[in-house]
Backbone as JSON Lines, residues from 0, in Angstrom:
{"i":0,"aa":"X","n":[62.6,148.08,107.18],"ca":[63.74,148.12,106.53],"c":[63.4,147.42,104.96]}
{"i":1,"aa":"X","n":[63.79,148.01,103.97],"ca":[63.69,147.29,102.55],"c":[64.67,145.89,102.43]}
{"i":2,"aa":"X","n":[63.94,145.23,101.73],"ca":[64.85,143.78,101.77],"c":[65.86,144.23,100.68]}
{"i":3,"aa":"X","n":[67.06,143.65,100.81],"ca":[68.35,143.73,99.93],"c":[68.05,143.34,98.6]}
{"i":4,"aa":"X","n":[67.93,144.37,97.79],"ca":[68.01,144.01,96.17],"c":[68.93,144.14,95.23]}
{"i":5,"aa":"X","n":[69.96,145.03,95.53],"ca":[71.26,144.76,94.87],"c":[72.37,144.97,95.56]}
{"i":6,"aa":"X","n":[73.31,143.97,95.1],"ca":[74.52,143.72,95.68],"c":[75.73,143.89,94.48]}
{"i":7,"aa":"X","n":[76.8,143.97,94.97],"ca":[77.92,144.18,94.23],"c":[78.95,143.12,94.97]}
{"i":8,"aa":"X","n":[79.32,142.41,93.66],"ca":[80.2,141.15,93.85],"c":[81.78,141.9,94.36]}
{"i":9,"aa":"X","n":[82.33,141.33,95.25],"ca":[83.93,141.8,96.04],"c":[84.72,140.73,95.46]}
{"i":10,"aa":"X","n":[84.41,139.53,95.64],"ca":[85.26,138.35,95.54],"c":[84.65,136.97,95.11]}
{"i":11,"aa":"X","n":[85.22,136.1,94.66],"ca":[84.61,134.85,94.29],"c":[85.67,133.87,94.64]}
{"i":12,"aa":"X","n":[85.13,132.55,94.98],"ca":[86.07,131.48,95.42],"c":[86.58,130.76,94.34]}
{"i":13,"aa":"X","n":[87.91,130.49,94.34],"ca":[88.81,130.1,93.22],"c":[88.03,128.93,92.54]}
{"i":14,"aa":"X","n":[87.64,127.74,93.28],"ca":[86.99,126.58,92.63],"c":[85.72,126.44,92.53]}
{"i":15,"aa":"X","n":[85.09,127.58,92.9],"ca":[83.36,127.51,92.84],"c":[83.37,128.75,92.56]}
{"i":16,"aa":"X","n":[83.14,129.63,91.22],"ca":[83.26,130.79,90.91],"c":[81.5,131.4,91.24]}
{"i":17,"aa":"X","n":[80.83,130.51,91.54],"ca":[79.41,131.14,91.61],"c":[79.24,131.23,93.3]}
{"i":18,"aa":"X","n":[80.41,131.22,93.84],"ca":[80.12,131.45,95.49],"c":[80.94,132.87,95.63]}
{"i":19,"aa":"X","n":[79.82,133.85,96.21],"ca":[80.58,135.1,96.13],"c":[80.61,135.93,97.34]}
{"i":20,"aa":"X","n":[81.37,136.7,97.64],"ca":[81.5,137.81,98.72],"c":[81.04,139.01,98.04]}
{"i":21,"aa":"X","n":[79.96,139.37,98.64],"ca":[79.13,140.76,98.21],"c":[78.8,141.71,99.16]}
{"i":22,"aa":"X","n":[78.58,143.01,98.84],"ca":[78.2,144.16,99.73],"c":[77.1,144.55,99.14]}
{"i":23,"aa":"X","n":[76.4,145.07,99.85],"ca":[75.17,146.05,99.37],"c":[75.51,147.58,99.65]}
{"i":24,"aa":"X","n":[74.34,148.42,99.18],"ca":[74.72,149.95,99.24],"c":[74.93,150.67,100.4]}
{"i":25,"aa":"X","n":[74.75,149.83,101.78],"ca":[74.78,150.23,103.01],"c":[76.17,149.58,103.48]}
{"i":26,"aa":"X","n":[76.74,148.93,102.65],"ca":[78.05,148.58,103.27],"c":[77.88,147.21,104.29]}
{"i":27,"aa":"X","n":[76.78,146.46,103.99],"ca":[76.53,145.25,104.59],"c":[77.11,144.12,103.79]}
{"i":28,"aa":"X","n":[77.72,143.38,104.45],"ca":[78.59,142.08,103.53],"c":[77.7,140.82,103.48]}
{"i":29,"aa":"X","n":[77.7,140.02,102.91],"ca":[76.88,138.78,102.51],"c":[78.01,137.67,101.58]}
{"i":30,"aa":"X","n":[77.54,136.75,102.05],"ca":[77.92,135.51,101.23],"c":[76.89,134.95,100.48]}
{"i":31,"aa":"X","n":[77.17,134.52,99.06],"ca":[76.36,133.84,98.24],"c":[76.9,132.48,97.79]}
{"i":32,"aa":"X","n":[76.19,131.44,98.07],"ca":[76.64,130.2,97.99],"c":[76.43,129.42,96.73]}
{"i":33,"aa":"X","n":[75.77,130.01,95.92],"ca":[75.7,129.53,94.52],"c":[74.39,128.51,94.55]}
{"i":34,"aa":"X","n":[73.62,128.74,95.4],"ca":[72.91,127.08,95.32],"c":[71.12,127.83,95.55]}
{"i":35,"aa":"X","n":[71.19,129.28,95.39],"ca":[69.82,129.68,95.36],"c":[69.3,129.8,96.98]}
{"i":36,"aa":"X","n":[70.13,129.61,97.84],"ca":[69.25,129.46,99.3],"c":[69.25,130.88,99.87]}
{"i":37,"aa":"X","n":[69.87,132.02,99.39],"ca":[69.62,133.37,99.57],"c":[70.74,133.91,100.1]}
{"i":38,"aa":"X","n":[71.02,135.14,100.39],"ca":[72.15,135.93,101.17],"c":[72.32,135.57,102.15]}
{"i":39,"aa":"X","n":[73.54,135.42,102.88],"ca":[73.77,135.36,104.16],"c":[74.77,136.34,104.7]}
{"i":40,"aa":"X","n":[74.19,137.09,105.34],"ca":[74.93,138.29,106.27],"c":[75.82,138.0,107.11]}
{"i":41,"aa":"X","n":[76.97,138.32,107.09],"ca":[78.05,138.54,107.74],"c":[78.64,139.66,108.17]}
{"i":42,"aa":"X","n":[79.45,139.69,109.28],"ca":[80.03,141.05,109.67],"c":[81.22,141.49,109.2]}
{"i":43,"aa":"X","n":[81.49,142.78,109.07],"ca":[82.97,143.1,108.39],"c":[83.95,142.53,108.55]}
{"i":44,"aa":"X","n":[84.19,142.1,109.92],"ca":[85.33,141.38,110.29],"c":[85.37,140.02,109.81]}
{"i":45,"aa":"X","n":[84.51,139.24,109.41],"ca":[84.64,138.07,108.67],"c":[84.72,138.27,107.35]}
{"i":46,"aa":"X","n":[84.12,139.03,106.89],"ca":[84.3,139.67,105.15],"c":[85.75,139.67,105.03]}
{"i":47,"aa":"X","n":[86.22,140.56,105.58],"ca":[87.72,140.94,105.93],"c":[88.86,139.72,105.59]}
{"i":48,"aa":"X","n":[88.34,138.84,106.8],"ca":[88.94,137.53,107.05],"c":[88.99,136.69,105.45]}
{"i":49,"aa":"X","n":[87.52,136.46,105.2],"ca":[87.16,135.53,103.77],"c":[88.2,136.34,102.77]}
{"i":50,"aa":"X","n":[88.1,137.59,102.59],"ca":[88.68,138.23,101.68],"c":[90.28,138.0,101.53]}
{"i":51,"aa":"X","n":[90.81,137.9,102.57],"ca":[92.15,137.54,102.58],"c":[92.65,136.32,102.78]}
{"i":52,"aa":"X","n":[91.81,135.31,102.33],"ca":[92.11,133.88,102.11],"c":[92.59,133.54,101.01]}
{"i":53,"aa":"X","n":[93.52,132.73,100.77],"ca":[94.49,132.12,99.38],"c":[93.39,131.98,98.09]}
{"i":54,"aa":"X","n":[92.18,131.21,98.59],"ca":[91.1,130.46,97.55],"c":[90.21,131.45,97.25]}
{"i":55,"aa":"X","n":[90.27,132.85,97.62],"ca":[89.56,133.73,97.29],"c":[90.09,135.09,96.5]}
{"i":56,"aa":"X","n":[89.45,135.0,95.47],"ca":[90.04,136.0,94.32],"c":[89.02,137.52,94.04]}
{"i":57,"aa":"X","n":[89.69,138.48,94.34],"ca":[88.96,139.53,94.29],"c":[88.6,139.79,92.79]}
{"i":58,"aa":"X","n":[87.18,140.18,92.56],"ca":[86.53,140.77,91.26],"c":[87.24,141.94,90.78]}
{"i":59,"aa":"X","n":[87.88,141.79,89.51],"ca":[88.55,143.24,88.82],"c":[87.45,144.18,88.78]}
{"i":60,"aa":"X","n":[87.86,145.25,89.34],"ca":[86.79,146.63,89.11],"c":[86.85,147.28,87.9]}
{"i":61,"aa":"X","n":[86.02,148.06,87.49],"ca":[84.85,148.37,88.6],"c":[83.88,147.22,88.51]}
{"i":62,"aa":"X","n":[83.47,146.99,89.87],"ca":[82.17,145.89,89.87],"c":[80.83,146.73,89.56]}
{"i":63,"aa":"X","n":[80.3,145.85,88.74],"ca":[78.69,146.15,88.56],"c":[77.83,145.78,89.7]}
{"i":64,"aa":"X","n":[76.52,146.39,89.74],"ca":[75.64,146.1,91.01],"c":[74.66,145.08,90.27]}
{"i":65,"aa":"X","n":[74.24,144.08,90.94],"ca":[73.49,143.08,90.47],"c":[72.18,142.65,91.46]}
{"i":66,"aa":"X","n":[70.92,142.72,90.9],"ca":[69.81,142.36,91.3],"c":[70.06,140.64,91.88]}
{"i":67,"aa":"X","n":[69.53,140.89,93.1],"ca":[69.76,139.3,93.99],"c":[69.4,138.23,92.95]}
{"i":68,"aa":"X","n":[68.18,138.5,92.54],"ca":[67.63,137.3,91.58],"c":[68.65,137.32,90.31]}
{"i":69,"aa":"X","n":[69.37,137.72,89.93],"ca":[70.37,137.54,89.02],"c":[71.52,136.84,89.14]}
{"i":70,"aa":"X","n":[71.74,136.79,90.47],"ca":[73.12,136.04,91.01],"c":[73.22,134.57,90.24]}
{"i":71,"aa":"X","n":[74.63,134.14,90.05],"ca":[74.81,132.93,89.45],"c":[74.14,131.65,90.37]}
{"i":72,"aa":"X","n":[73.86,130.95,89.85],"ca":[73.05,129.48,90.59],"c":[74.01,128.37,89.83]}
{"i":73,"aa":"X","n":[74.92,127.63,90.66],"ca":[75.5,126.33,90.23],"c":[74.84,125.16,90.52]}
{"i":74,"aa":"X","n":[75.46,123.96,90.43],"ca":[74.85,122.97,90.2],"c":[74.6,122.51,91.72]}
{"i":75,"aa":"X","n":[75.34,123.08,92.86],"ca":[75.1,122.69,94.12],"c":[75.73,121.44,94.64]}
{"i":76,"aa":"X","n":[76.17,120.41,93.54],"ca":[76.48,119.21,93.96],"c":[78.19,118.99,93.7]}
{"i":77,"aa":"X","n":[78.62,120.31,93.34],"ca":[80.26,119.93,93.17],"c":[80.98,120.1,94.47]}
{"i":78,"aa":"X","n":[81.87,118.97,94.36],"ca":[83.0,118.58,95.6],"c":[83.76,120.16,95.57]}
{"i":79,"aa":"X","n":[84.09,120.5,96.51],"ca":[85.38,121.57,96.82],"c":[86.71,120.71,96.57]}
{"i":80,"aa":"X","n":[87.37,121.36,95.48],"ca":[88.9,120.76,95.1],"c":[89.42,121.38,95.72]}
{"i":81,"aa":"X","n":[90.95,120.84,96.24],"ca":[91.97,121.69,96.66],"c":[93.22,121.36,96.23]}
{"i":82,"aa":"X","n":[94.11,122.11,96.28],"ca":[95.33,122.08,95.55],"c":[95.91,120.94,96.11]}
């Protein structure tokens, strides 16, 4: 199987916008933590649960496809803030 090369952002975290919920062309879902650790494959049910969380915002469409190497990378040291 070919490695995942292109992904589409579906949603992002409210307090850490470089943390993304993504999917690929085969409708496989991933998390991107914004720290260059790579894609984390998750199942569709978990993706749906994450998408419905109040701290997750949908990416306004139409969403573009991105090469995995061009995904945003944050500082990785930010604390998660809460309301």
